[in-house]
Biotite code that builds the C-alpha atoms (Angstrom):
import biotite.structure as struc

atoms = struc.array([
    struc.Atom([0.000, 0.000, 0.000], chain_id="A", res_id=1, res_name="MET", atom_name="CA", element="C"),
    struc.Atom([1.465, 3.332, -1.016], chain_id="A", res_id=2, res_name="THR", atom_name="CA", element="C"),
    struc.Atom([0.835, 6.612, 0.693], chain_id="A", res_id=3, res_name="MET", atom_name="CA", element="C"),
    struc.Atom([0.588, 9.901, -1.171], chain_id="A", res_id=4, res_name="SER", atom_name="CA", element="C"),
    struc.Atom([3.119, 12.507, -0.177], chain_id="A", res_id=5, res_name="THR", atom_name="CA", element="C"),
    struc.Atom([0.785, 15.354, -1.147], chain_id="A", res_id=6, res_name="THR", atom_name="CA", element="C"),
    struc.Atom([-1.736, 16.782, 1.238], chain_id="A", res_id=7, res_name="ARG", atom_name="CA", element="C"),
    struc.Atom([-4.889, 18.532, 0.250], chain_id="A", res_id=8, res_name="SER", atom_name="CA", element="C"),
    struc.Atom([-5.683, 21.847, 1.856], chain_id="A", res_id=9, res_name="LYS", atom_name="CA", element="C"),
    struc.Atom([-8.219, 21.879, 4.687], chain_id="A", res_id=10, res_name="PRO", atom_name="CA", element="C"),
    struc.Atom([-11.698, 23.028, 3.564], chain_id="A", res_id=11, res_name="PRO", atom_name="CA", element="C"),
    struc.Atom([-11.380, 26.372, 5.376], chain_id="A", res_id=12, res_name="ASN", atom_name="CA", element="C"),
    struc.Atom([-8.066, 27.119, 3.633], chain_id="A", res_id=13, res_name="GLN", atom_name="CA", element="C"),
    struc.Atom([-9.527, 26.127, 0.267], chain_id="A", res_id=14, res_name="GLN", atom_name="CA", element="C"),
    struc.Atom([-12.482, 28.452, 0.820], chain_id="A", res_id=15, res_name="ALA", atom_name="CA", element="C"),
    struc.Atom([-10.144, 31.282, 1.861], chain_id="A", res_id=16, res_name="MET", atom_name="CA", element="C"),
    struc.Atom([-7.957, 30.721, -1.197], chain_id="A", res_id=17, res_name="SER", atom_name="CA", element="C"),
    struc.Atom([-10.991, 30.701, -3.475], chain_id="A", res_id=18, res_name="SER", atom_name="CA", element="C"),
    struc.Atom([-12.338, 33.877, -1.887], chain_id="A", res_id=19, res_name="THR", atom_name="CA", element="C"),
    struc.Atom([-8.970, 35.621, -2.226], chain_id="A", res_id=20, res_name="SER", atom_name="CA", element="C"),
    struc.Atom([-8.717, 34.658, -5.890], chain_id="A", res_id=21, res_name="GLN", atom_name="CA", element="C"),
    struc.Atom([-12.240, 35.909, -6.593], chain_id="A", res_id=22, res_name="ALA", atom_name="CA", element="C"),
    struc.Atom([-11.524, 39.167, -4.776], chain_id="A", res_id=23, res_name="TYR", atom_name="CA", element="C"),
    struc.Atom([-8.257, 39.745, -6.645], chain_id="A", res_id=24, res_name="LEU", atom_name="CA", element="C"),
    struc.Atom([-9.840, 38.976, -10.001], chain_id="A", res_id=25, res_name="LEU", atom_name="CA", element="C"),
    struc.Atom([-12.627, 41.456, -9.270], chain_id="A", res_id=26, res_name="THR", atom_name="CA", element="C"),
    struc.Atom([-10.158, 44.087, -8.069], chain_id="A", res_id=27, res_name="TYR", atom_name="CA", element="C"),
    struc.Atom([-7.901, 43.610, -11.087], chain_id="A", res_id=28, res_name="ASN", atom_name="CA", element="C"),
    struc.Atom([-10.824, 43.730, -13.518], chain_id="A", res_id=29, res_name="ALA", atom_name="CA", element="C"),
    struc.Atom([-12.194, 46.940, -11.994], chain_id="A", res_id=30, res_name="LEU", atom_name="CA", element="C"),
    struc.Atom([-8.700, 48.459, -11.940], chain_id="A", res_id=31, res_name="SER", atom_name="CA", element="C"),
    struc.Atom([-8.224, 47.508, -15.582], chain_id="A", res_id=32, res_name="LEU", atom_name="CA", element="C"),
    struc.Atom([-11.521, 49.172, -16.486], chain_id="A", res_id=33, res_name="LEU", atom_name="CA", element="C"),
    struc.Atom([-10.683, 52.318, -14.484], chain_id="A", res_id=34, res_name="LEU", atom_name="CA", element="C"),
    struc.Atom([-7.201, 52.642, -15.983], chain_id="A", res_id=35, res_name="ARG", atom_name="CA", element="C"),
    struc.Atom([-8.469, 52.015, -19.498], chain_id="A", res_id=36, res_name="THR", atom_name="CA", element="C"),
    struc.Atom([-11.165, 54.688, -19.196], chain_id="A", res_id=37, res_name="LEU", atom_name="CA", element="C"),
    struc.Atom([-8.696, 57.150, -17.695], chain_id="A", res_id=38, res_name="PHE", atom_name="CA", element="C"),
    struc.Atom([-6.178, 56.473, -20.458], chain_id="A", res_id=39, res_name="LEU", atom_name="CA", element="C"),
    struc.Atom([-8.802, 56.917, -23.181], chain_id="A", res_id=40, res_name="ILE", atom_name="CA", element="C"),
    struc.Atom([-9.949, 60.183, -21.622], chain_id="A", res_id=41, res_name="GLN", atom_name="CA", element="C"),
    struc.Atom([-6.394, 61.529, -21.309], chain_id="A", res_id=42, res_name="ALA", atom_name="CA", element="C"),
    struc.Atom([-5.609, 60.669, -24.931], chain_id="A", res_id=43, res_name="LEU", atom_name="CA", element="C"),
    struc.Atom([-8.885, 62.205, -26.099], chain_id="A", res_id=44, res_name="HIS", atom_name="CA", element="C"),
    struc.Atom([-8.204, 65.457, -24.230], chain_id="A", res_id=45, res_name="ILE", atom_name="CA", element="C"),
    struc.Atom([-4.636, 65.559, -25.560], chain_id="A", res_id=46, res_name="TRP", atom_name="CA", element="C"),
    struc.Atom([-5.684, 64.981, -29.178], chain_id="A", res_id=47, res_name="SER", atom_name="CA", element="C"),
    struc.Atom([-8.718, 67.279, -29.152], chain_id="A", res_id=48, res_name="SER", atom_name="CA", element="C"),
    struc.Atom([-7.635, 70.154, -26.860], chain_id="A", res_id=49, res_name="SER", atom_name="CA", element="C"),
    struc.Atom([-3.861, 69.849, -26.499], chain_id="A", res_id=50, res_name="GLY", atom_name="CA", element="C"),
    struc.Atom([-1.617, 68.448, -23.796], chain_id="A", res_id=51, res_name="TYR", atom_name="CA", element="C"),
    struc.Atom([-1.922, 71.464, -21.398], chain_id="A", res_id=52, res_name="PRO", atom_name="CA", element="C"),
    struc.Atom([-5.569, 70.550, -20.901], chain_id="A", res_id=53, res_name="HIS", atom_name="CA", element="C"),
    struc.Atom([-4.674, 67.115, -19.566], chain_id="A", res_id=54, res_name="VAL", atom_name="CA", element="C"),
    struc.Atom([-3.590, 68.655, -16.264], chain_id="A", res_id=55, res_name="PHE", atom_name="CA", element="C"),
    struc.Atom([-6.425, 71.172, -16.175], chain_id="A", res_id=56, res_name="ARG", atom_name="CA", element="C"),
    struc.Atom([-9.052, 68.499, -16.698], chain_id="A", res_id=57, res_name="THR", atom_name="CA", element="C"),
    struc.Atom([-7.646, 65.420, -15.002], chain_id="A", res_id=58, res_name="LEU", atom_name="CA", element="C"),
    struc.Atom([-5.457, 66.570, -12.110], chain_id="A", res_id=59, res_name="HIS", atom_name="CA", element="C"),
    struc.Atom([-8.120, 65.768, -9.492], chain_id="A", res_id=60, res_name="ILE", atom_name="CA", element="C"),
    struc.Atom([-9.171, 62.392, -10.981], chain_id="A", res_id=61, res_name="PRO", atom_name="CA", element="C"),
    struc.Atom([-5.484, 61.495, -11.355], chain_id="A", res_id=62, res_name="ALA", atom_name="CA", element="C"),
    struc.Atom([-4.924, 61.995, -7.625], chain_id="A", res_id=63, res_name="ARG", atom_name="CA", element="C"),
    struc.Atom([-7.974, 59.867, -6.838], chain_id="A", res_id=64, res_name="PHE", atom_name="CA", element="C"),
    struc.Atom([-6.900, 57.041, -9.153], chain_id="A", res_id=65, res_name="VAL", atom_name="CA", element="C"),
    struc.Atom([-3.324, 56.935, -7.850], chain_id="A", res_id=66, res_name="GLU", atom_name="CA", element="C"),
    struc.Atom([-4.466, 57.098, -4.219], chain_id="A", res_id=67, res_name="SER", atom_name="CA", element="C"),
    struc.Atom([-6.460, 53.916, -4.818], chain_id="A", res_id=68, res_name="LEU", atom_name="CA", element="C"),
    struc.Atom([-3.179, 52.249, -5.754], chain_id="A", res_id=69, res_name="ALA", atom_name="CA", element="C"),
    struc.Atom([-2.402, 52.093, -2.029], chain_id="A", res_id=70, res_name="ALA", atom_name="CA", element="C"),
    struc.Atom([-4.521, 48.926, -2.108], chain_id="A", res_id=71, res_name="LEU", atom_name="CA", element="C"),
    struc.Atom([-1.719, 47.295, -4.112], chain_id="A", res_id=72, res_name="ASP", atom_name="CA", element="C"),
    struc.Atom([0.592, 47.776, -1.145], chain_id="A", res_id=73, res_name="VAL", atom_name="CA", element="C"),
    struc.Atom([-1.960, 46.271, 1.249], chain_id="A", res_id=74, res_name="LEU", atom_name="CA", element="C"),
    struc.Atom([-2.460, 43.292, -1.050], chain_id="A", res_id=75, res_name="HIS", atom_name="CA", element="C"),
    struc.Atom([1.285, 42.698, -1.261], chain_id="A", res_id=76, res_name="ALA", atom_name="CA", element="C"),
    struc.Atom([1.687, 43.053, 2.508], chain_id="A", res_id=77, res_name="ALA", atom_name="CA", element="C"),
    struc.Atom([-1.133, 40.566, 3.087], chain_id="A", res_id=78, res_name="ALA", atom_name="CA", element="C"),
    struc.Atom([0.538, 38.060, 0.777], chain_id="A", res_id=79, res_name="GLY", atom_name="CA", element="C"),
    struc.Atom([-2.370, 38.034, -1.673], chain_id="A", res_id=80, res_name="LEU", atom_name="CA", element="C"),
    struc.Atom([-0.084, 38.642, -4.647], chain_id="A", res_id=81, res_name="LEU", atom_name="CA", element="C"),
    struc.Atom([2.354, 35.895, -3.804], chain_id="A", res_id=82, res_name="GLY", atom_name="CA", element="C"),
    struc.Atom([6.132, 36.274, -4.187], chain_id="A", res_id=83, res_name="PRO", atom_name="CA", element="C"),
    struc.Atom([5.884, 38.166, -7.487], chain_id="A", res_id=84, res_name="ARG", atom_name="CA", element="C"),
    struc.Atom([5.247, 41.504, -5.749], chain_id="A", res_id=85, res_name="VAL", atom_name="CA", element="C"),
    struc.Atom([6.974, 42.641, -2.571], chain_id="A", res_id=86, res_name="SER", atom_name="CA", element="C"),
    struc.Atom([5.371, 45.257, -0.299], chain_id="A", res_id=87, res_name="PRO", atom_name="CA", element="C"),
    struc.Atom([8.541, 47.371, -0.462], chain_id="A", res_id=88, res_name="ALA", atom_name="CA", element="C"),
    struc.Atom([8.614, 47.690, -4.244], chain_id="A", res_id=89, res_name="THR", atom_name="CA", element="C"),
    struc.Atom([4.860, 48.304, -4.389], chain_id="A", res_id=90, res_name="ALA", atom_name="CA", element="C"),
    struc.Atom([5.101, 50.996, -1.701], chain_id="A", res_id=91, res_name="ALA", atom_name="CA", element="C"),
    struc.Atom([8.038, 52.662, -3.443], chain_id="A", res_id=92, res_name="LEU", atom_name="CA", element="C"),
    struc.Atom([6.138, 53.044, -6.694], chain_id="A", res_id=93, res_name="GLN", atom_name="CA", element="C"),
    struc.Atom([2.875, 54.175, -5.082], chain_id="A", res_id=94, res_name="VAL", atom_name="CA", element="C"),
    struc.Atom([4.670, 56.696, -2.861], chain_id="A", res_id=95, res_name="ALA", atom_name="CA", element="C"),
    struc.Atom([6.615, 58.130, -5.791], chain_id="A", res_id=96, res_name="GLY", atom_name="CA", element="C"),
    struc.Atom([3.563, 58.685, -7.945], chain_id="A", res_id=97, res_name="ARG", atom_name="CA", element="C"),
    struc.Atom([1.447, 60.180, -5.181], chain_id="A", res_id=98, res_name="ASN", atom_name="CA", element="C"),
    struc.Atom([4.233, 62.476, -4.039], chain_id="A", res_id=99, res_name="THR", atom_name="CA", element="C"),
    struc.Atom([4.452, 63.985, -7.533], chain_id="A", res_id=100, res_name="VAL", atom_name="CA", element="C"),
    struc.Atom([0.688, 64.434, -7.737], chain_id="A", res_id=101, res_name="LEU", atom_name="CA", element="C"),
    struc.Atom([-0.121, 65.586, -4.200], chain_id="A", res_id=102, res_name="TRP", atom_name="CA", element="C"),
    struc.Atom([3.025, 67.373, -3.017], chain_id="A", res_id=103, res_name="ALA", atom_name="CA", element="C"),
    struc.Atom([4.349, 68.817, -6.276], chain_id="A", res_id=104, res_name="VAL", atom_name="CA", element="C"),
    struc.Atom([1.794, 69.263, -9.069], chain_id="A", res_id=105, res_name="ALA", atom_name="CA", element="C"),
    struc.Atom([-1.107, 70.093, -6.728], chain_id="A", res_id=106, res_name="ARG", atom_name="CA", element="C"),
    struc.Atom([0.879, 72.815, -4.931], chain_id="A", res_id=107, res_name="ASN", atom_name="CA", element="C"),
    struc.Atom([2.259, 74.415, -8.102], chain_id="A", res_id=108, res_name="TYR", atom_name="CA", element="C"),
    struc.Atom([-0.546, 74.256, -10.690], chain_id="A", res_id=109, res_name="PRO", atom_name="CA", element="C"),
    struc.Atom([0.588, 77.528, -12.289], chain_id="A", res_id=110, res_name="ASP", atom_name="CA", element="C"),
    struc.Atom([3.970, 75.985, -13.159], chain_id="A", res_id=111, res_name="VAL", atom_name="CA", element="C"),
    struc.Atom([2.426, 72.813, -14.554], chain_id="A", res_id=112, res_name="VAL", atom_name="CA", element="C"),
    struc.Atom([-0.075, 74.790, -16.622], chain_id="A", res_id=113, res_name="GLU", atom_name="CA", element="C"),
    struc.Atom([2.043, 77.702, -17.833], chain_id="A", res_id=114, res_name="SER", atom_name="CA", element="C"),
    struc.Atom([5.423, 76.089, -18.604], chain_id="A", res_id=115, res_name="VAL", atom_name="CA", element="C"),
    struc.Atom([4.945, 74.138, -21.815], chain_id="A", res_id=116, res_name="TRP", atom_name="CA", element="C"),
    struc.Atom([7.503, 71.408, -21.191], chain_id="A", res_id=117, res_name="HIS", atom_name="CA", element="C"),
    struc.Atom([6.172, 70.803, -17.666], chain_id="A", res_id=118, res_name="VAL", atom_name="CA", element="C"),
    struc.Atom([2.619, 70.524, -19.003], chain_id="A", res_id=119, res_name="ALA", atom_name="CA", element="C"),
    struc.Atom([3.924, 68.096, -21.614], chain_id="A", res_id=120, res_name="LEU", atom_name="CA", element="C"),
    struc.Atom([5.764, 66.107, -18.945], chain_id="A", res_id=121, res_name="ALA", atom_name="CA", element="C"),
    struc.Atom([2.581, 65.872, -16.845], chain_id="A", res_id=122, res_name="TYR", atom_name="CA", element="C"),
    struc.Atom([0.454, 64.741, -19.803], chain_id="A", res_id=123, res_name="ALA", atom_name="CA", element="C"),
    struc.Atom([3.071, 62.213, -20.855], chain_id="A", res_id=124, res_name="GLY", atom_name="CA", element="C"),
    struc.Atom([3.432, 61.004, -17.289], chain_id="A", res_id=125, res_name="MET", atom_name="CA", element="C"),
    struc.Atom([-0.230, 60.158, -16.741], chain_id="A", res_id=126, res_name="VAL", atom_name="CA", element="C"),
    struc.Atom([-0.479, 58.531, -20.169], chain_id="A", res_id=127, res_name="VAL", atom_name="CA", element="C"),
    struc.Atom([2.600, 56.374, -19.562], chain_id="A", res_id=128, res_name="VAL", atom_name="CA", element="C"),
    struc.Atom([1.455, 55.445, -16.053], chain_id="A", res_id=129, res_name="TRP", atom_name="CA", element="C"),
    struc.Atom([-1.909, 54.274, -17.284], chain_id="A", res_id=130, res_name="ASN", atom_name="CA", element="C"),
    struc.Atom([-0.566, 52.388, -20.291], chain_id="A", res_id=131, res_name="ILE", atom_name="CA", element="C"),
    struc.Atom([1.695, 50.522, -17.869], chain_id="A", res_id=132, res_name="ALA", atom_name="CA", element="C"),
    struc.Atom([-1.191, 49.798, -15.515], chain_id="A", res_id=133, res_name="ASP", atom_name="CA", element="C"),
    struc.Atom([-3.520, 48.668, -18.307], chain_id="A", res_id=134, res_name="VAL", atom_name="CA", element="C"),
    struc.Atom([-0.811, 46.165, -19.219], chain_id="A", res_id=135, res_name="VAL", atom_name="CA", element="C"),
    struc.Atom([-0.258, 45.158, -15.578], chain_id="A", res_id=136, res_name="ARG", atom_name="CA", element="C"),
    struc.Atom([-3.895, 44.683, -14.618], chain_id="A", res_id=137, res_name="PHE", atom_name="CA", element="C"),
    struc.Atom([-4.677, 43.083, -17.975], chain_id="A", res_id=138, res_name="GLY", atom_name="CA", element="C"),
    struc.Atom([-1.898, 40.581, -17.338], chain_id="A", res_id=139, res_name="TYR", atom_name="CA", element="C"),
    struc.Atom([-3.241, 39.836, -13.867], chain_id="A", res_id=140, res_name="TYR", atom_name="CA", element="C"),
    struc.Atom([-6.764, 39.409, -15.244], chain_id="A", res_id=141, res_name="CYS", atom_name="CA", element="C"),
    struc.Atom([-5.838, 36.907, -17.950], chain_id="A", res_id=142, res_name="VAL", atom_name="CA", element="C"),
    struc.Atom([-3.797, 35.034, -15.351], chain_id="A", res_id=143, res_name="GLY", atom_name="CA", element="C"),
    struc.Atom([-6.727, 34.966, -12.938], chain_id="A", res_id=144, res_name="GLY", atom_name="CA", element="C"),
    struc.Atom([-8.984, 33.658, -15.700], chain_id="A", res_id=145, res_name="MET", atom_name="CA", element="C"),
    struc.Atom([-6.526, 30.931, -16.643], chain_id="A", res_id=146, res_name="GLY", atom_name="CA", element="C"),
    struc.Atom([-5.930, 32.371, -20.102], chain_id="A", res_id=147, res_name="TRP", atom_name="CA", element="C"),
    struc.Atom([-2.135, 32.522, -19.939], chain_id="A", res_id=148, res_name="GLU", atom_name="CA", element="C"),
    struc.Atom([-1.682, 30.267, -22.972], chain_id="A", res_id=149, res_name="GLU", atom_name="CA", element="C"),
    struc.Atom([-4.470, 31.817, -25.022], chain_id="A", res_id=150, res_name="GLU", atom_name="CA", element="C"),
    struc.Atom([-3.652, 34.428, -27.661], chain_id="A", res_id=151, res_name="ALA", atom_name="CA", element="C"),
    struc.Atom([-4.762, 37.302, -25.420], chain_id="A", res_id=152, res_name="LEU", atom_name="CA", element="C"),
    struc.Atom([-2.751, 35.912, -22.538], chain_id="A", res_id=153, res_name="GLY", atom_name="CA", element="C"),
    struc.Atom([0.403, 35.679, -24.635], chain_id="A", res_id=154, res_name="ARG", atom_name="CA", element="C"),
    struc.Atom([-0.034, 39.271, -25.799], chain_id="A", res_id=155, res_name="VAL", atom_name="CA", element="C"),
    struc.Atom([-0.382, 40.589, -22.266], chain_id="A", res_id=156, res_name="PHE", atom_name="CA", element="C"),
    struc.Atom([2.537, 38.463, -21.082], chain_id="A", res_id=157, res_name="LYS", atom_name="CA", element="C"),
    struc.Atom([4.780, 39.884, -23.800], chain_id="A", res_id=158, res_name="TRP", atom_name="CA", element="C"),
    struc.Atom([3.686, 43.435, -23.000], chain_id="A", res_id=159, res_name="LEU", atom_name="CA", element="C"),
    struc.Atom([4.109, 42.874, -19.268], chain_id="A", res_id=160, res_name="ARG", atom_name="CA", element="C"),
    struc.Atom([7.737, 41.829, -19.609], chain_id="A", res_id=161, res_name="TYR", atom_name="CA", element="C"),
    struc.Atom([8.785, 44.155, -22.423], chain_id="A", res_id=162, res_name="ASN", atom_name="CA", element="C"),
    struc.Atom([6.759, 47.385, -22.469], chain_id="A", res_id=163, res_name="ALA", atom_name="CA", element="C"),
    struc.Atom([8.221, 48.572, -19.151], chain_id="A", res_id=164, res_name="PHE", atom_name="CA", element="C"),
    struc.Atom([11.669, 48.827, -20.759], chain_id="A", res_id=165, res_name="ILE", atom_name="CA", element="C"),
    struc.Atom([10.497, 52.011, -22.484], chain_id="A", res_id=166, res_name="ILE", atom_name="CA", element="C"),
    struc.Atom([7.535, 53.074, -20.333], chain_id="A", res_id=167, res_name="LEU", atom_name="CA", element="C"),
    struc.Atom([9.283, 53.090, -16.964], chain_id="A", res_id=168, res_name="TYR", atom_name="CA", element="C"),
    struc.Atom([12.177, 55.418, -17.896], chain_id="A", res_id=169, res_name="PRO", atom_name="CA", element="C"),
    struc.Atom([9.719, 57.760, -19.648], chain_id="A", res_id=170, res_name="LEU", atom_name="CA", element="C"),
    struc.Atom([7.566, 57.916, -16.528], chain_id="A", res_id=171, res_name="GLY", atom_name="CA", element="C"),
    struc.Atom([10.531, 58.558, -14.253], chain_id="A", res_id=172, res_name="VAL", atom_name="CA", element="C"),
    struc.Atom([11.936, 61.312, -16.490], chain_id="A", res_id=173, res_name="LEU", atom_name="CA", element="C"),
    struc.Atom([8.525, 62.994, -16.590], chain_id="A", res_id=174, res_name="SER", atom_name="CA", element="C"),
    struc.Atom([8.209, 62.892, -12.798], chain_id="A", res_id=175, res_name="GLU", atom_name="CA", element="C"),
    struc.Atom([11.695, 64.300, -12.353], chain_id="A", res_id=176, res_name="MET", atom_name="CA", element="C"),
    struc.Atom([11.039, 67.079, -14.885], chain_id="A", res_id=177, res_name="ALA", atom_name="CA", element="C"),
    struc.Atom([7.983, 68.231, -12.940], chain_id="A", res_id=178, res_name="ILE", atom_name="CA", element="C"),
    struc.Atom([9.801, 68.174, -9.600], chain_id="A", res_id=179, res_name="ALA", atom_name="CA", element="C"),
    struc.Atom([12.874, 69.941, -11.003], chain_id="A", res_id=180, res_name="TYR", atom_name="CA", element="C"),
    struc.Atom([10.871, 72.785, -12.525], chain_id="A", res_id=181, res_name="ASN", atom_name="CA", element="C"),
    struc.Atom([9.153, 73.715, -9.277], chain_id="A", res_id=182, res_name="VAL", atom_name="CA", element="C"),
    struc.Atom([12.382, 74.010, -7.291], chain_id="A", res_id=183, res_name="ILE", atom_name="CA", element="C"),
    struc.Atom([12.811, 77.707, -8.048], chain_id="A", res_id=184, res_name="GLU", atom_name="CA", element="C"),
    struc.Atom([9.139, 78.692, -7.481], chain_id="A", res_id=185, res_name="PRO", atom_name="CA", element="C"),
    struc.Atom([9.087, 76.685, -4.247], chain_id="A", res_id=186, res_name="SER", atom_name="CA", element="C"),
    struc.Atom([11.504, 79.163, -2.626], chain_id="A", res_id=187, res_name="LYS", atom_name="CA", element="C"),
    struc.Atom([8.666, 81.657, -2.334], chain_id="A", res_id=188, res_name="GLU", atom_name="CA", element="C"),
    struc.Atom([6.545, 79.188, -0.391], chain_id="A", res_id=189, res_name="ARG", atom_name="CA", element="C"),
    struc.Atom([9.164, 77.959, 2.053], chain_id="A", res_id=190, res_name="ASN", atom_name="CA", element="C"),
    struc.Atom([12.949, 78.177, 2.137], chain_id="A", res_id=191, res_name="ALA", atom_name="CA", element="C"),
    struc.Atom([13.166, 74.490, 3.018], chain_id="A", res_id=192, res_name="ALA", atom_name="CA", element="C"),
    struc.Atom([11.135, 73.274, 0.031], chain_id="A", res_id=193, res_name="TYR", atom_name="CA", element="C"),
    struc.Atom([13.971, 73.389, -2.544], chain_id="A", res_id=194, res_name="PRO", atom_name="CA", element="C"),
    struc.Atom([16.065, 71.131, -0.333], chain_id="A", res_id=195, res_name="TYR", atom_name="CA", element="C"),
    struc.Atom([13.188, 68.683, 0.008], chain_id="A", res_id=196, res_name="LEU", atom_name="CA", element="C"),
    struc.Atom([12.750, 68.646, -3.744], chain_id="A", res_id=197, res_name="LEU", atom_name="CA", element="C"),
    struc.Atom([16.443, 68.093, -4.354], chain_id="A", res_id=198, res_name="TRP", atom_name="CA", element="C"),
    struc.Atom([16.333, 65.265, -1.836], chain_id="A", res_id=199, res_name="PHE", atom_name="CA", element="C"),
    struc.Atom([13.353, 63.768, -3.623], chain_id="A", res_id=200, res_name="GLY", atom_name="CA", element="C"),
    struc.Atom([15.171, 63.955, -6.951], chain_id="A", res_id=201, res_name="LEU", atom_name="CA", element="C"),
    struc.Atom([18.192, 62.240, -5.437], chain_id="A", res_id=202, res_name="SER", atom_name="CA", element="C"),
    struc.Atom([15.968, 59.399, -4.216], chain_id="A", res_id=203, res_name="VAL", atom_name="CA", element="C"),
    struc.Atom([14.979, 58.662, -7.793], chain_id="A", res_id=204, res_name="TYR", atom_name="CA", element="C"),
    struc.Atom([18.408, 57.216, -8.531], chain_id="A", res_id=205, res_name="VAL", atom_name="CA", element="C"),
    struc.Atom([18.304, 54.316, -6.030], chain_id="A", res_id=206, res_name="PRO", atom_name="CA", element="C"),
    struc.Atom([14.528, 53.920, -6.494], chain_id="A", res_id=207, res_name="ALA", atom_name="CA", element="C"),
    struc.Atom([14.948, 53.547, -10.248], chain_id="A", res_id=208, res_name="PHE", atom_name="CA", element="C"),
    struc.Atom([17.747, 51.051, -9.718], chain_id="A", res_id=209, res_name="TYR", atom_name="CA", element="C"),
    struc.Atom([15.598, 48.966, -7.362], chain_id="A", res_id=210, res_name="ILE", atom_name="CA", element="C"),
    struc.Atom([12.335, 49.003, -9.326], chain_id="A", res_id=211, res_name="LEU", atom_name="CA", element="C"),
    struc.Atom([13.820, 48.746, -12.804], chain_id="A", res_id=212, res_name="TYR", atom_name="CA", element="C"),
    struc.Atom([16.221, 46.070, -11.643], chain_id="A", res_id=213, res_name="GLY", atom_name="CA", element="C"),
    struc.Atom([13.310, 44.158, -10.082], chain_id="A", res_id=214, res_name="HIS", atom_name="CA", element="C"),
    struc.Atom([11.394, 44.198, -13.365], chain_id="A", res_id=215, res_name="MET", atom_name="CA", element="C"),
    struc.Atom([14.471, 43.152, -15.349], chain_id="A", res_id=216, res_name="LEU", atom_name="CA", element="C"),
    struc.Atom([14.967, 40.246, -12.942], chain_id="A", res_id=217, res_name="ALA", atom_name="CA", element="C"),
    struc.Atom([11.330, 39.201, -13.404], chain_id="A", res_id=218, res_name="GLN", atom_name="CA", element="C"),
    struc.Atom([11.819, 39.419, -17.168], chain_id="A", res_id=219, res_name="ARG", atom_name="CA", element="C"),
    struc.Atom([14.874, 37.148, -17.004], chain_id="A", res_id=220, res_name="ARG", atom_name="CA", element="C"),
    struc.Atom([12.971, 34.617, -14.868], chain_id="A", res_id=221, res_name="LYS", atom_name="CA", element="C"),
    struc.Atom([10.090, 34.597, -17.318], chain_id="A", res_id=222, res_name="GLN", atom_name="CA", element="C"),
    struc.Atom([12.471, 34.155, -20.261], chain_id="A", res_id=223, res_name="ALA", atom_name="CA", element="C"),
    struc.Atom([14.163, 31.266, -18.458], chain_id="A", res_id=224, res_name="SER", atom_name="CA", element="C"),
    struc.Atom([10.805, 29.574, -17.846], chain_id="A", res_id=225, res_name="LYS", atom_name="CA", element="C"),
    struc.Atom([9.860, 29.986, -21.488], chain_id="A", res_id=226, res_name="SER", atom_name="CA", element="C"),
    struc.Atom([13.132, 28.380, -22.615], chain_id="A", res_id=227, res_name="LEU", atom_name="CA", element="C"),
    struc.Atom([12.606, 25.408, -20.303], chain_id="A", res_id=228, res_name="LYS", atom_name="CA", element="C"),
    struc.Atom([9.113, 24.844, -21.670], chain_id="A", res_id=229, res_name="ARG", atom_name="CA", element="C"),
    struc.Atom([10.322, 25.097, -25.272], chain_id="A", res_id=230, res_name="ALA", atom_name="CA", element="C"),
])
């Protein structure tokens, strides 16, 4: 008589796992819908009215959308996302985006609106962010639905592990451009603000190294898995 070395999960753990998966699929699907609608609206405003109107029209919704991203950090901290996402990397990205929106762009709307290259950086930033998140949440959705090997799943997988190579540096450069251009005007608000902004800009270097390096490592792992399956 042989004994199996595998153990099935207790019913309560199975129910919890099933509930977590259903919750994450719902969250990812709603996030995908929200990001897609926001992206479409930003592109429509840009093409019909010009990039300066992206900030004028969407600066409040942008803050709302990016504040909701704090849920990503909670999910990672609770272990709902598994080993693929660490709470530290999730928190670093969410904090960076919200700092630019809440502490920089919100406090200096005249700079973002009146300086053409800052307005362009803001418009480009929100477009790049939301393209990246449409890819990310789309990838999570097809994974949650078990469509990884379907045509749509393969498209999202390719985008997930390749699009960031261009999108992430563009997003970072846009964020840094906005922060840099408010350094001089910030002196009128508080003498300490320029130093805080310079400190924030300096943080981008290690943050970029950590986050970009993390994504490159994930890309290498995925490529290695693909080669083993081939």
